[in-house]
N, C-alpha and C positions, 0 to 999 in steps of 0.2 A: 803835179807838184806831187815832192818825195819827201817821207818823212825822215829825219837819221836814227840809223841806228847806235842805240846805246853801249860804249863799249864792254858790258857784262863779262865778258873772258878775260879783260885785261884788268880790269877790276879784283878779280877773284883770281887771281898771278901778281899781284900787288897788293893795291890798298887790305885788301880783305883775306888775304892767302893764311896768315896767320891765325884766325879765327875758322877759319875754310879747314885747315889742318886740326885743329881741336875735335872741330864737329864729324873729324873722321876718324879719331882715335880710337884705338880698339878700346880699352876702356868706356870712353860714352857707347860705343854701339853696343857693346854686349849686354854694356847696361839699359840701354834701351828692348834692345832685344828687337829691332824694328825691319832692321836691314840685313842684306848680305855682308856681312866686315869684309871679305875679301874683294868682293866686286866694288862693292864702294871705295876701296883703299885703290884699290887697280883705278877707279876712275878719276876718283881725285891725282890720283898721282903724276896719271898721265897728263890729266888737265895742265896741274901747274908747270911741268917741265913743256909743253907746249907741243905734244905730240899726239893729241886727237881731238879734234872737235866735235864734241859732245855739249858745247857753254850749255844748252839747253838743259839738260840733265842734271849738270855740276850745278847751276845756279837754281832750279826747283830745290836739289837735294839741300842746299846753304839756305834756301828759306826756310824751308821747312823745318830746320835745325835751329833756326833763329829764335821761330815762332815755341819752336816744342820746347825746346830750351827755359826759355823766358816764362812758359805758363805750365812750368812742372810745378813749379814752387807752391 
């Protein structure tokens, strides 16, 4: 038997794209002071354009940011 793979890359390019763009915004990343802004923005931009197959990195970034933003208040 073989399980099916969730289409995470597609979700990040469609359903969650606006949220991902927000999480990779210069303002938010500079405010957090956690990530290398240029690297993250290049990674996210390349993913959204379908040029890069680093879905696991982008998904990990997205999930972390979602958790961090929700819990910083």
